[in-house]
PDB file with SEQRES, HELIX, SHEET and CRYST1 records, atoms N, CA, C and O in Angstrom:
SEQRES   1 A   84  UNK UNK UNK UNK UNK UNK UNK UNK UNK UNK UNK UNK UNK          
SEQRES   2 A   84  UNK UNK UNK UNK UNK UNK UNK UNK UNK UNK UNK UNK UNK          
SEQRES   3 A   84  UNK UNK UNK UNK UNK UNK UNK UNK UNK UNK UNK UNK UNK          
SEQRES   4 A   84  UNK UNK UNK UNK UNK UNK UNK UNK UNK UNK UNK UNK UNK          
SEQRES   5 A   84  UNK UNK UNK UNK UNK UNK UNK UNK UNK UNK UNK UNK UNK          
SEQRES   6 A   84  UNK UNK UNK UNK UNK UNK UNK UNK UNK UNK UNK UNK UNK          
SEQRES   7 A   84  UNK UNK UNK UNK UNK UNK                                      
HELIX    1 AA1 UNK A    6  UNK A    9  5                                   4    
HELIX    2 AA2 UNK A   26  UNK A   34  1                                   9    
HELIX    3 AA3 UNK A   74  UNK A   76  5                                   3    
SHEET    1 AA1 5 UNK A  68  UNK A  73  0                                        
SHEET    2 AA1 5 UNK A  60  UNK A  65 -1                                        
SHEET    3 AA1 5 UNK A  47  UNK A  56 -1                                        
SHEET    4 AA1 5 UNK A  39  UNK A  44 -1                                        
SHEET    5 AA1 5 UNK A  77  UNK A  82 -1                                        
CRYST1    1.000    1.000    1.000  90.00  90.00  90.00 P 1           1          
ATOM      1  N   UNK A   1     -44.313  -1.733  22.773  1.00  0.00           N  
ATOM      2  CA  UNK A   1     -44.154  -0.360  22.331  1.00  0.00           C  
ATOM      3  C   UNK A   1     -43.070  -0.299  21.276  1.00  0.00           C  
ATOM      4  O   UNK A   1     -42.037  -0.953  21.418  1.00  0.00           O  
ATOM      5  N   UNK A   2     -43.280   0.468  20.227  1.00  0.00           N  
ATOM      6  CA  UNK A   2     -42.329   0.618  19.138  1.00  0.00           C  
ATOM      7  C   UNK A   2     -41.205   1.567  19.564  1.00  0.00           C  
ATOM      8  O   UNK A   2     -41.454   2.679  20.030  1.00  0.00           O  
ATOM      9  N   UNK A   3     -39.993   1.114  19.398  1.00  0.00           N  
ATOM     10  CA  UNK A   3     -38.847   1.943  19.773  1.00  0.00           C  
ATOM     11  C   UNK A   3     -38.399   2.774  18.578  1.00  0.00           C  
ATOM     12  O   UNK A   3     -38.292   2.263  17.463  1.00  0.00           O  
ATOM     13  N   UNK A   4     -38.143   4.033  18.809  1.00  0.00           N  
ATOM     14  CA  UNK A   4     -37.668   4.919  17.747  1.00  0.00           C  
ATOM     15  C   UNK A   4     -36.236   4.570  17.351  1.00  0.00           C  
ATOM     16  O   UNK A   4     -35.820   4.850  16.227  1.00  0.00           O  
ATOM     17  N   UNK A   5     -35.485   3.965  18.257  1.00  0.00           N  
ATOM     18  CA  UNK A   5     -34.097   3.588  18.016  1.00  0.00           C  
ATOM     19  C   UNK A   5     -33.939   2.085  18.230  1.00  0.00           C  
ATOM     20  O   UNK A   5     -33.502   1.654  19.297  1.00  0.00           O  
ATOM     21  N   UNK A   6     -34.292   1.286  17.224  1.00  0.00           N  
ATOM     22  CA  UNK A   6     -34.244  -0.166  17.420  1.00  0.00           C  
ATOM     23  C   UNK A   6     -32.847  -0.713  17.685  1.00  0.00           C  
ATOM     24  O   UNK A   6     -32.711  -1.758  18.322  1.00  0.00           O  
ATOM     25  N   UNK A   7     -31.806  -0.031  17.212  1.00  0.00           N  
ATOM     26  CA  UNK A   7     -30.453  -0.534  17.437  1.00  0.00           C  
ATOM     27  C   UNK A   7     -30.063  -0.469  18.905  1.00  0.00           C  
ATOM     28  O   UNK A   7     -29.159  -1.188  19.331  1.00  0.00           O  
ATOM     29  N   UNK A   8     -30.714   0.365  19.675  1.00  0.00           N  
ATOM     30  CA  UNK A   8     -30.402   0.472  21.095  1.00  0.00           C  
ATOM     31  C   UNK A   8     -31.007  -0.659  21.908  1.00  0.00           C  
ATOM     32  O   UNK A   8     -30.544  -0.947  23.011  1.00  0.00           O  
ATOM     33  N   UNK A   9     -32.026  -1.294  21.380  1.00  0.00           N  
ATOM     34  CA  UNK A   9     -32.699  -2.354  22.126  1.00  0.00           C  
ATOM     35  C   UNK A   9     -32.562  -3.701  21.432  1.00  0.00           C  
ATOM     36  O   UNK A   9     -33.375  -4.595  21.664  1.00  0.00           O  
ATOM     37  N   UNK A  10     -31.574  -3.860  20.605  1.00  0.00           N  
ATOM     38  CA  UNK A  10     -31.359  -5.110  19.887  1.00  0.00           C  
ATOM     39  C   UNK A  10     -30.975  -6.202  20.881  1.00  0.00           C  
ATOM     40  O   UNK A  10     -29.920  -6.113  21.509  1.00  0.00           O  
ATOM     41  N   UNK A  11     -31.816  -7.238  21.036  1.00  0.00           N  
ATOM     42  CA  UNK A  11     -31.504  -8.280  22.008  1.00  0.00           C  
ATOM     43  C   UNK A  11     -30.301  -9.139  21.619  1.00  0.00           C  
ATOM     44  O   UNK A  11     -29.735  -9.824  22.470  1.00  0.00           O  
ATOM     45  N   UNK A  12     -29.902  -9.112  20.341  1.00  0.00           N  
ATOM     46  CA  UNK A  12     -28.759  -9.912  19.903  1.00  0.00           C  
ATOM     47  C   UNK A  12     -27.441  -9.168  20.074  1.00  0.00           C  
ATOM     48  O   UNK A  12     -26.374  -9.772  19.959  1.00  0.00           O  
ATOM     49  N   UNK A  13     -27.494  -7.886  20.344  1.00  0.00           N  
ATOM     50  CA  UNK A  13     -26.271  -7.106  20.527  1.00  0.00           C  
ATOM     51  C   UNK A  13     -25.655  -7.429  21.882  1.00  0.00           C  
ATOM     52  O   UNK A  13     -26.373  -7.529  22.877  1.00  0.00           O  
ATOM     53  N   UNK A  14     -24.333  -7.592  21.935  1.00  0.00           N  
ATOM     54  CA  UNK A  14     -23.691  -7.870  23.222  1.00  0.00           C  
ATOM     55  C   UNK A  14     -23.813  -6.673  24.155  1.00  0.00           C  
ATOM     56  O   UNK A  14     -23.583  -5.534  23.749  1.00  0.00           O  
ATOM     57  N   UNK A  15     -24.173  -6.934  25.392  1.00  0.00           N  
ATOM     58  CA  UNK A  15     -24.326  -5.838  26.342  1.00  0.00           C  
ATOM     59  C   UNK A  15     -23.027  -5.539  27.078  1.00  0.00           C  
ATOM     60  O   UNK A  15     -22.821  -4.419  27.546  1.00  0.00           O  
ATOM     61  N   UNK A  16     -22.163  -6.518  27.180  1.00  0.00           N  
ATOM     62  CA  UNK A  16     -20.872  -6.332  27.845  1.00  0.00           C  
ATOM     63  C   UNK A  16     -19.775  -6.877  26.951  1.00  0.00           C  
ATOM     64  O   UNK A  16     -20.045  -7.579  25.976  1.00  0.00           O  
ATOM     65  N   UNK A  17     -18.561  -6.557  27.280  1.00  0.00           N  
ATOM     66  CA  UNK A  17     -17.429  -7.090  26.527  1.00  0.00           C  
ATOM     67  C   UNK A  17     -16.630  -5.985  25.884  1.00  0.00           C  
ATOM     68  O   UNK A  17     -16.989  -4.811  25.978  1.00  0.00           O  
ATOM     69  N   UNK A  18     -15.538  -6.359  25.226  1.00  0.00           N  
ATOM     70  CA  UNK A  18     -14.655  -5.354  24.641  1.00  0.00           C  
ATOM     71  C   UNK A  18     -15.301  -4.675  23.431  1.00  0.00           C  
ATOM     72  O   UNK A  18     -16.083  -5.277  22.695  1.00  0.00           O  
ATOM     73  N   UNK A  19     -14.947  -3.408  23.254  1.00  0.00           N  
ATOM     74  CA  UNK A  19     -15.426  -2.681  22.096  1.00  0.00           C  
ATOM     75  C   UNK A  19     -14.700  -3.197  20.864  1.00  0.00           C  
ATOM     76  O   UNK A  19     -13.490  -3.422  20.902  1.00  0.00           O  
ATOM     77  N   UNK A  20     -15.427  -3.385  19.779  1.00  0.00           N  
ATOM     78  CA  UNK A  20     -14.821  -3.871  18.553  1.00  0.00           C  
ATOM     79  C   UNK A  20     -14.598  -2.709  17.611  1.00  0.00           C  
ATOM     80  O   UNK A  20     -15.476  -1.864  17.437  1.00  0.00           O  
ATOM     81  N   UNK A  21     -13.412  -2.666  16.996  1.00  0.00           N  
ATOM     82  CA  UNK A  21     -13.071  -1.623  16.046  1.00  0.00           C  
ATOM     83  C   UNK A  21     -12.882  -2.273  14.689  1.00  0.00           C  
ATOM     84  O   UNK A  21     -12.165  -3.266  14.562  1.00  0.00           O  
ATOM     85  N   UNK A  22     -13.516  -1.723  13.690  1.00  0.00           N  
ATOM     86  CA  UNK A  22     -13.369  -2.219  12.328  1.00  0.00           C  
ATOM     87  C   UNK A  22     -12.484  -1.239  11.572  1.00  0.00           C  
ATOM     88  O   UNK A  22     -12.793  -0.051  11.489  1.00  0.00           O  
ATOM     89  N   UNK A  23     -11.389  -1.736  11.024  1.00  0.00           N  
ATOM     90  CA  UNK A  23     -10.484  -0.885  10.259  1.00  0.00           C  
ATOM     91  C   UNK A  23     -11.066  -0.725   8.864  1.00  0.00           C  
ATOM     92  O   UNK A  23     -11.144  -1.682   8.093  1.00  0.00           O  
ATOM     93  N   UNK A  24     -11.469   0.484   8.557  1.00  0.00           N  
ATOM     94  CA  UNK A  24     -12.081   0.760   7.266  1.00  0.00           C  
ATOM     95  C   UNK A  24     -11.017   1.066   6.221  1.00  0.00           C  
ATOM     96  O   UNK A  24     -11.181   0.735   5.047  1.00  0.00           O  
ATOM     97  N   UNK A  25      -9.938   1.690   6.641  1.00  0.00           N  
ATOM     98  CA  UNK A  25      -8.861   2.093   5.737  1.00  0.00           C  
ATOM     99  C   UNK A  25      -7.535   1.456   6.179  1.00  0.00           C  
ATOM    100  O   UNK A  25      -6.678   2.151   6.725  1.00  0.00           O  
ATOM    101  N   UNK A  26      -7.352   0.149   5.954  1.00  0.00           N  
ATOM    102  CA  UNK A  26      -6.145  -0.510   6.474  1.00  0.00           C  
ATOM    103  C   UNK A  26      -4.843   0.010   5.864  1.00  0.00           C  
ATOM    104  O   UNK A  26      -3.819   0.026   6.546  1.00  0.00           O  
ATOM    105  N   UNK A  27      -4.855   0.434   4.604  1.00  0.00           N  
ATOM    106  CA  UNK A  27      -3.624   0.925   3.988  1.00  0.00           C  
ATOM    107  C   UNK A  27      -3.256   2.313   4.512  1.00  0.00           C  
ATOM    108  O   UNK A  27      -2.076   2.617   4.686  1.00  0.00           O  
ATOM    109  N   UNK A  28      -4.248   3.145   4.762  1.00  0.00           N  
ATOM    110  CA  UNK A  28      -3.982   4.464   5.340  1.00  0.00           C  
ATOM    111  C   UNK A  28      -3.446   4.296   6.760  1.00  0.00           C  
ATOM    112  O   UNK A  28      -2.505   4.981   7.161  1.00  0.00           O  
ATOM    113  N   UNK A  29      -4.047   3.388   7.513  1.00  0.00           N  
ATOM    114  CA  UNK A  29      -3.582   3.110   8.880  1.00  0.00           C  
ATOM    115  C   UNK A  29      -2.135   2.626   8.863  1.00  0.00           C  
ATOM    116  O   UNK A  29      -1.318   3.089   9.658  1.00  0.00           O  
ATOM    117  N   UNK A  30      -1.815   1.703   7.968  1.00  0.00           N  
ATOM    118  CA  UNK A  30      -0.445   1.185   7.875  1.00  0.00           C  
ATOM    119  C   UNK A  30       0.532   2.292   7.473  1.00  0.00           C  
ATOM    120  O   UNK A  30       1.646   2.351   7.993  1.00  0.00           O  
ATOM    121  N   UNK A  31       0.128   3.155   6.564  1.00  0.00           N  
ATOM    122  CA  UNK A  31       0.997   4.258   6.145  1.00  0.00           C  
ATOM    123  C   UNK A  31       1.241   5.221   7.305  1.00  0.00           C  
ATOM    124  O   UNK A  31       2.365   5.677   7.510  1.00  0.00           O  
ATOM    125  N   UNK A  32       0.196   5.526   8.055  1.00  0.00           N  
ATOM    126  CA  UNK A  32       0.349   6.430   9.194  1.00  0.00           C  
ATOM    127  C   UNK A  32       1.224   5.816  10.283  1.00  0.00           C  
ATOM    128  O   UNK A  32       2.017   6.522  10.906  1.00  0.00           O  
ATOM    129  N   UNK A  33       1.092   4.511  10.521  1.00  0.00           N  
ATOM    130  CA  UNK A  33       1.960   3.836  11.504  1.00  0.00           C  
ATOM    131  C   UNK A  33       3.422   3.954  11.093  1.00  0.00           C  
ATOM    132  O   UNK A  33       4.297   4.124  11.943  1.00  0.00           O  
ATOM    133  N   UNK A  34       3.691   3.865   9.789  1.00  0.00           N  
ATOM    134  CA  UNK A  34       5.081   3.952   9.321  1.00  0.00           C  
ATOM    135  C   UNK A  34       5.634   5.376   9.409  1.00  0.00           C  
ATOM    136  O   UNK A  34       6.845   5.577   9.315  1.00  0.00           O  
ATOM    137  N   UNK A  35       4.762   6.354   9.587  1.00  0.00           N  
ATOM    138  CA  UNK A  35       5.184   7.753   9.652  1.00  0.00           C  
ATOM    139  C   UNK A  35       5.288   8.293  11.078  1.00  0.00           C  
ATOM    140  O   UNK A  35       5.509   9.490  11.262  1.00  0.00           O  
ATOM    141  N   UNK A  36       5.134   7.439  12.087  1.00  0.00           N  
ATOM    142  CA  UNK A  36       5.244   7.898  13.474  1.00  0.00           C  
ATOM    143  C   UNK A  36       6.644   8.473  13.700  1.00  0.00           C  
ATOM    144  O   UNK A  36       7.653   7.847  13.377  1.00  0.00           O  
ATOM    145  N   UNK A  37       6.675   9.687  14.267  1.00  0.00           N  
ATOM    146  CA  UNK A  37       7.935  10.381  14.517  1.00  0.00           C  
ATOM    147  C   UNK A  37       8.390  11.260  13.376  1.00  0.00           C  
ATOM    148  O   UNK A  37       9.410  11.940  13.494  1.00  0.00           O  
ATOM    149  N   UNK A  38       7.658  11.265  12.269  1.00  0.00           N  
ATOM    150  CA  UNK A  38       8.038  12.072  11.102  1.00  0.00           C  
ATOM    151  C   UNK A  38       7.025  13.191  10.895  1.00  0.00           C  
ATOM    152  O   UNK A  38       5.872  13.101  11.316  1.00  0.00           O  
ATOM    153  N   UNK A  39       7.491  14.246  10.236  1.00  0.00           N  
ATOM    154  CA  UNK A  39       6.598  15.379   9.940  1.00  0.00           C  
ATOM    155  C   UNK A  39       5.753  15.073   8.708  1.00  0.00           C  
ATOM    156  O   UNK A  39       6.241  14.513   7.726  1.00  0.00           O  
ATOM    157  N   UNK A  40       4.480  15.450   8.778  1.00  0.00           N  
ATOM    158  CA  UNK A  40       3.555  15.205   7.679  1.00  0.00           C  
ATOM    159  C   UNK A  40       2.614  16.401   7.504  1.00  0.00           C  
ATOM    160  O   UNK A  40       2.478  17.248   8.387  1.00  0.00           O  
ATOM    161  N   UNK A  41       1.983  16.436   6.354  1.00  0.00           N  
ATOM    162  CA  UNK A  41       0.841  17.315   6.109  1.00  0.00           C  
ATOM    163  C   UNK A  41      -0.324  16.385   5.812  1.00  0.00           C  
ATOM    164  O   UNK A  41      -0.228  15.518   4.943  1.00  0.00           O  
ATOM    165  N   UNK A  42      -1.424  16.566   6.531  1.00  0.00           N  
ATOM    166  CA  UNK A  42      -2.619  15.747   6.334  1.00  0.00           C  
ATOM    167  C   UNK A  42      -3.744  16.664   5.882  1.00  0.00           C  
ATOM    168  O   UNK A  42      -4.088  17.624   6.571  1.00  0.00           O  
ATOM    169  N   UNK A  43      -4.314  16.364   4.724  1.00  0.00           N  
ATOM    170  CA  UNK A  43      -5.453  17.132   4.239  1.00  0.00           C  
ATOM    171  C   UNK A  43      -6.721  16.377   4.612  1.00  0.00           C  
ATOM    172  O   UNK A  43      -6.839  15.176   4.368  1.00  0.00           O  
ATOM    173  N   UNK A  44      -7.670  17.099   5.207  1.00  0.00           N  
ATOM    174  CA  UNK A  44      -8.940  16.503   5.612  1.00  0.00           C  
ATOM    175  C   UNK A  44     -10.076  17.237   4.919  1.00  0.00           C  
ATOM    176  O   UNK A  44      -9.859  18.224   4.216  1.00  0.00           O  
ATOM    177  N   UNK A  45     -11.268  16.749   5.122  1.00  0.00           N  
ATOM    178  CA  UNK A  45     -12.439  17.396   4.542  1.00  0.00           C  
ATOM    179  C   UNK A  45     -12.679  18.767   5.171  1.00  0.00           C  
ATOM    180  O   UNK A  45     -13.465  19.553   4.642  1.00  0.00           O  
ATOM    181  N   UNK A  46     -12.021  19.067   6.286  1.00  0.00           N  
ATOM    182  CA  UNK A  46     -12.204  20.350   6.980  1.00  0.00           C  
ATOM    183  C   UNK A  46     -10.980  21.256   6.893  1.00  0.00           C  
ATOM    184  O   UNK A  46     -10.983  22.344   7.469  1.00  0.00           O  
ATOM    185  N   UNK A  47      -9.944  20.836   6.192  1.00  0.00           N  
ATOM    186  CA  UNK A  47      -8.730  21.632   6.083  1.00  0.00           C  
ATOM    187  C   UNK A  47      -7.508  20.767   6.300  1.00  0.00           C  
ATOM    188  O   UNK A  47      -7.627  19.552   6.458  1.00  0.00           O  
ATOM    189  N   UNK A  48      -6.340  21.376   6.308  1.00  0.00           N  
ATOM    190  CA  UNK A  48      -5.111  20.589   6.466  1.00  0.00           C  
ATOM    191  C   UNK A  48      -4.499  20.801   7.848  1.00  0.00           C  
ATOM    192  O   UNK A  48      -4.692  21.830   8.496  1.00  0.00           O  
ATOM    193  N   UNK A  49      -3.751  19.777   8.267  1.00  0.00           N  
ATOM    194  CA  UNK A  49      -3.047  19.777   9.547  1.00  0.00           C  
ATOM    195  C   UNK A  49      -1.616  19.356   9.255  1.00  0.00           C  
ATOM    196  O   UNK A  49      -1.383  18.406   8.508  1.00  0.00           O  
ATOM    197  N   UNK A  50      -0.651  20.068   9.847  1.00  0.00           N  
ATOM    198  CA  UNK A  50       0.741  19.666   9.671  1.00  0.00           C  
ATOM    199  C   UNK A  50       1.392  19.544  11.040  1.00  0.00           C  
ATOM    200  O   UNK A  50       1.030  20.242  11.987  1.00  0.00           O  
ATOM    201  N   UNK A  51       2.353  18.645  11.118  1.00  0.00           N  
ATOM    202  CA  UNK A  51       3.067  18.415  12.360  1.00  0.00           C  
ATOM    203  C   UNK A  51       3.713  17.049  12.352  1.00  0.00           C  
ATOM    204  O   UNK A  51       3.866  16.431  11.299  1.00  0.00           O  
ATOM    205  N   UNK A  52       4.091  16.581  13.522  1.00  0.00           N  
ATOM    206  CA  UNK A  52       4.738  15.282  13.683  1.00  0.00           C  
ATOM    207  C   UNK A  52       3.705  14.251  14.105  1.00  0.00           C  
ATOM    208  O   UNK A  52       2.911  14.495  15.013  1.00  0.00           O  
ATOM    209  N   UNK A  53       3.717  13.095  13.445  1.00  0.00           N  
ATOM    210  CA  UNK A  53       2.796  12.024  13.811  1.00  0.00           C  
ATOM    211  C   UNK A  53       3.265  11.444  15.140  1.00  0.00           C  
ATOM    212  O   UNK A  53       4.353  10.875  15.225  1.00  0.00           O  
ATOM    213  N   UNK A  54       2.445  11.589  16.171  1.00  0.00           N  
ATOM    214  CA  UNK A  54       2.788  11.095  17.503  1.00  0.00           C  
ATOM    215  C   UNK A  54       2.294   9.674  17.708  1.00  0.00           C  
ATOM    216  O   UNK A  54       2.948   8.882  18.385  1.00  0.00           O  
ATOM    217  N   UNK A  55       1.136   9.339  17.125  1.00  0.00           N  
ATOM    218  CA  UNK A  55       0.554   8.007  17.310  1.00  0.00           C  
ATOM    219  C   UNK A  55      -0.460   7.773  16.206  1.00  0.00           C  
ATOM    220  O   UNK A  55      -1.011   8.720  15.645  1.00  0.00           O  
ATOM    221  N   UNK A  56      -0.703   6.509  15.898  1.00  0.00           N  
ATOM    222  CA  UNK A  56      -1.715   6.138  14.915  1.00  0.00           C  
ATOM    223  C   UNK A  56      -2.503   4.962  15.454  1.00  0.00           C  
ATOM    224  O   UNK A  56      -1.933   3.964  15.895  1.00  0.00           O  
ATOM    225  N   UNK A  57      -3.788   5.085  15.416  1.00  0.00           N  
ATOM    226  CA  UNK A  57      -4.721   4.039  15.839  1.00  0.00           C  
ATOM    227  C   UNK A  57      -5.596   3.681  14.647  1.00  0.00           C  
ATOM    228  O   UNK A  57      -5.614   4.420  13.663  1.00  0.00           O  
ATOM    229  N   UNK A  58      -6.323   2.566  14.708  1.00  0.00           N  
ATOM    230  CA  UNK A  58      -7.156   2.177  13.558  1.00  0.00           C  
ATOM    231  C   UNK A  58      -8.203   3.215  13.157  1.00  0.00           C  
ATOM    232  O   UNK A  58      -8.631   3.237  12.003  1.00  0.00           O  
ATOM    233  N   UNK A  59      -8.624   4.079  14.090  1.00  0.00           N  
ATOM    234  CA  UNK A  59      -9.667   5.049  13.747  1.00  0.00           C  
ATOM    235  C   UNK A  59      -9.202   6.498  13.756  1.00  0.00           C  
ATOM    236  O   UNK A  59      -9.938   7.364  13.284  1.00  0.00           O  
ATOM    237  N   UNK A  60      -8.003   6.802  14.275  1.00  0.00           N  
ATOM    238  CA  UNK A  60      -7.522   8.179  14.300  1.00  0.00           C  
ATOM    239  C   UNK A  60      -5.999   8.231  14.346  1.00  0.00           C  
ATOM    240  O   UNK A  60      -5.326   7.240  14.627  1.00  0.00           O  
ATOM    241  N   UNK A  61      -5.484   9.420  14.059  1.00  0.00           N  
ATOM    242  CA  UNK A  61      -4.046   9.677  14.132  1.00  0.00           C  
ATOM    243  C   UNK A  61      -3.845  10.912  15.003  1.00  0.00           C  
ATOM    244  O   UNK A  61      -4.660  11.834  14.982  1.00  0.00           O  
ATOM    245  N   UNK A  62      -2.755  10.926  15.768  1.00  0.00           N  
ATOM    246  CA  UNK A  62      -2.431  12.071  16.622  1.00  0.00           C  
ATOM    247  C   UNK A  62      -1.260  12.810  15.988  1.00  0.00           C  
ATOM    248  O   UNK A  62      -0.192  12.240  15.765  1.00  0.00           O  
ATOM    249  N   UNK A  63      -1.485  14.090  15.703  1.00  0.00           N  
ATOM    250  CA  UNK A  63      -0.455  14.940  15.104  1.00  0.00           C  
ATOM    251  C   UNK A  63      -0.113  16.034  16.102  1.00  0.00           C  
ATOM    252  O   UNK A  63      -1.005  16.718  16.604  1.00  0.00           O  
ATOM    253  N   UNK A  64       1.171  16.202  16.393  1.00  0.00           N  
ATOM    254  CA  UNK A  64       1.605  17.229  17.337  1.00  0.00           C  
ATOM    255  C   UNK A  64       2.344  18.333  16.604  1.00  0.00           C  
ATOM    256  O   UNK A  64       3.191  18.080  15.748  1.00  0.00           O  
ATOM    257  N   UNK A  65       2.002  19.568  16.962  1.00  0.00           N  
ATOM    258  CA  UNK A  65       2.692  20.744  16.439  1.00  0.00           C  
ATOM    259  C   UNK A  65       2.892  21.687  17.612  1.00  0.00           C  
ATOM    260  O   UNK A  65       1.926  22.225  18.153  1.00  0.00           O  
ATOM    261  N   UNK A  66       4.142  21.890  18.006  1.00  0.00           N  
ATOM    262  CA  UNK A  66       4.492  22.692  19.186  1.00  0.00           C  
ATOM    263  C   UNK A  66       3.813  22.088  20.426  1.00  0.00           C  
ATOM    264  O   UNK A  66       4.072  20.931  20.758  1.00  0.00           O  
ATOM    265  N   UNK A  67       2.966  22.835  21.102  1.00  0.00           N  
ATOM    266  CA  UNK A  67       2.310  22.331  22.316  1.00  0.00           C  
ATOM    267  C   UNK A  67       0.898  21.816  22.047  1.00  0.00           C  
ATOM    268  O   UNK A  67       0.182  21.476  22.989  1.00  0.00           O  
ATOM    269  N   UNK A  68       0.487  21.753  20.793  1.00  0.00           N  
ATOM    270  CA  UNK A  68      -0.877  21.336  20.446  1.00  0.00           C  
ATOM    271  C   UNK A  68      -0.894  19.921  19.878  1.00  0.00           C  
ATOM    272  O   UNK A  68      -0.003  19.524  19.127  1.00  0.00           O  
ATOM    273  N   UNK A  69      -1.919  19.177  20.253  1.00  0.00           N  
ATOM    274  CA  UNK A  69      -2.141  17.841  19.685  1.00  0.00           C  
ATOM    275  C   UNK A  69      -3.452  17.858  18.908  1.00  0.00           C  
ATOM    276  O   UNK A  69      -4.458  18.387  19.381  1.00  0.00           O  
ATOM    277  N   UNK A  70      -3.433  17.280  17.724  1.00  0.00           N  
ATOM    278  CA  UNK A  70      -4.622  17.179  16.885  1.00  0.00           C  
ATOM    279  C   UNK A  70      -4.966  15.710  16.719  1.00  0.00           C  
ATOM    280  O   UNK A  70      -4.110  14.905  16.352  1.00  0.00           O  
ATOM    281  N   UNK A  71      -6.203  15.364  16.985  1.00  0.00           N  
ATOM    282  CA  UNK A  71      -6.691  14.007  16.810  1.00  0.00           C  
ATOM    283  C   UNK A  71      -7.543  14.007  15.543  1.00  0.00           C  
ATOM    284  O   UNK A  71      -8.641  14.564  15.524  1.00  0.00           O  
ATOM    285  N   UNK A  72      -7.032  13.378  14.491  1.00  0.00           N  
ATOM    286  CA  UNK A  72      -7.688  13.395  13.187  1.00  0.00           C  
ATOM    287  C   UNK A  72      -8.281  12.018  12.910  1.00  0.00           C  
ATOM    288  O   UNK A  72      -7.579  11.007  12.942  1.00  0.00           O  
ATOM    289  N   UNK A  73      -9.571  11.994  12.640  1.00  0.00           N  
ATOM    290  CA  UNK A  73     -10.227  10.723  12.304  1.00  0.00           C  
ATOM    291  C   UNK A  73      -9.763  10.261  10.926  1.00  0.00           C  
ATOM    292  O   UNK A  73      -9.753  11.053   9.983  1.00  0.00           O  
ATOM    293  N   UNK A  74      -9.385   9.006  10.796  1.00  0.00           N  
ATOM    294  CA  UNK A  74      -8.870   8.483   9.528  1.00  0.00           C  
ATOM    295  C   UNK A  74      -9.918   8.583   8.425  1.00  0.00           C  
ATOM    296  O   UNK A  74      -9.575   8.808   7.264  1.00  0.00           O  
ATOM    297  N   UNK A  75     -11.188   8.417   8.777  1.00  0.00           N  
ATOM    298  CA  UNK A  75     -12.234   8.493   7.743  1.00  0.00           C  
ATOM    299  C   UNK A  75     -12.373   9.901   7.168  1.00  0.00           C  
ATOM    300  O   UNK A  75     -13.022  10.069   6.136  1.00  0.00           O  
ATOM    301  N   UNK A  76     -11.783  10.919   7.805  1.00  0.00           N  
ATOM    302  CA  UNK A  76     -11.840  12.292   7.310  1.00  0.00           C  
ATOM    303  C   UNK A  76     -10.614  12.665   6.467  1.00  0.00           C  
ATOM    304  O   UNK A  76     -10.577  13.747   5.882  1.00  0.00           O  
ATOM    305  N   UNK A  77      -9.617  11.783   6.402  1.00  0.00           N  
ATOM    306  CA  UNK A  77      -8.377  12.092   5.675  1.00  0.00           C  
ATOM    307  C   UNK A  77      -8.586  11.944   4.180  1.00  0.00           C  
ATOM    308  O   UNK A  77      -9.124  10.943   3.708  1.00  0.00           O  
ATOM    309  N   UNK A  78      -8.147  12.973   3.433  1.00  0.00           N  
ATOM    310  CA  UNK A  78      -8.190  12.936   1.975  1.00  0.00           C  
ATOM    311  C   UNK A  78      -6.849  12.440   1.446  1.00  0.00           C  
ATOM    312  O   UNK A  78      -6.801  11.544   0.604  1.00  0.00           O  
ATOM    313  N   UNK A  79      -5.749  13.033   1.951  1.00  0.00           N  
ATOM    314  CA  UNK A  79      -4.411  12.568   1.588  1.00  0.00           C  
ATOM    315  C   UNK A  79      -3.414  12.892   2.687  1.00  0.00           C  
ATOM    316  O   UNK A  79      -3.659  13.742   3.543  1.00  0.00           O  
ATOM    317  N   UNK A  80      -2.273  12.191   2.644  1.00  0.00           N  
ATOM    318  CA  UNK A  80      -1.173  12.383   3.598  1.00  0.00           C  
ATOM    319  C   UNK A  80       0.112  12.559   2.803  1.00  0.00           C  
ATOM    320  O   UNK A  80       0.385  11.799   1.874  1.00  0.00           O  
ATOM    321  N   UNK A  81       0.906  13.572   3.175  1.00  0.00           N  
ATOM    322  CA  UNK A  81       2.173  13.792   2.486  1.00  0.00           C  
ATOM    323  C   UNK A  81       3.278  13.986   3.515  1.00  0.00           C  
ATOM    324  O   UNK A  81       3.189  14.895   4.342  1.00  0.00           O  
ATOM    325  N   UNK A  82       4.314  13.156   3.485  1.00  0.00           N  
ATOM    326  CA  UNK A  82       5.456  13.369   4.374  1.00  0.00           C  
ATOM    327  C   UNK A  82       6.179  14.658   3.985  1.00  0.00           C  
ATOM    328  O   UNK A  82       6.307  14.969   2.800  1.00  0.00           O  
ATOM    329  N   UNK A  83       6.651  15.406   4.985  1.00  0.00           N  
ATOM    330  CA  UNK A  83       7.440  16.610   4.732  1.00  0.00           C  
ATOM    331  C   UNK A  83       8.899  16.235   4.702  1.00  0.00           C  
ATOM    332  O   UNK A  83       9.336  15.337   5.421  1.00  0.00           O  
ATOM    333  N   UNK A  84       9.650  16.922   3.871  1.00  0.00           N  
ATOM    334  CA  UNK A  84      11.096  16.643   3.795  1.00  0.00           C  
ATOM    335  C   UNK A  84      11.863  17.647   4.590  1.00  0.00           C  
ATOM    336  O   UNK A  84      13.090  17.581   4.649  1.00  0.00           O  
TER     337      UNK A  84                                                      
END                                                                             
């Protein structure tokens, strides 16, 4: 039977094991890691977010402002500017 989603039934794909993450934007990731604990403005394709960088991972950054946390996907970031 023909599968509509061949990637789901790929016999060569590993069925178990650790999830692999590919860093698409290594320089943006490195810049965000260096800004942990500092205030930034991040412009995304959906608008801007400002606050303190709480954490940076290869695929997202966590920005905190007051009691709110924003998880921003790195692939959605247009630019990052540190606040003075």
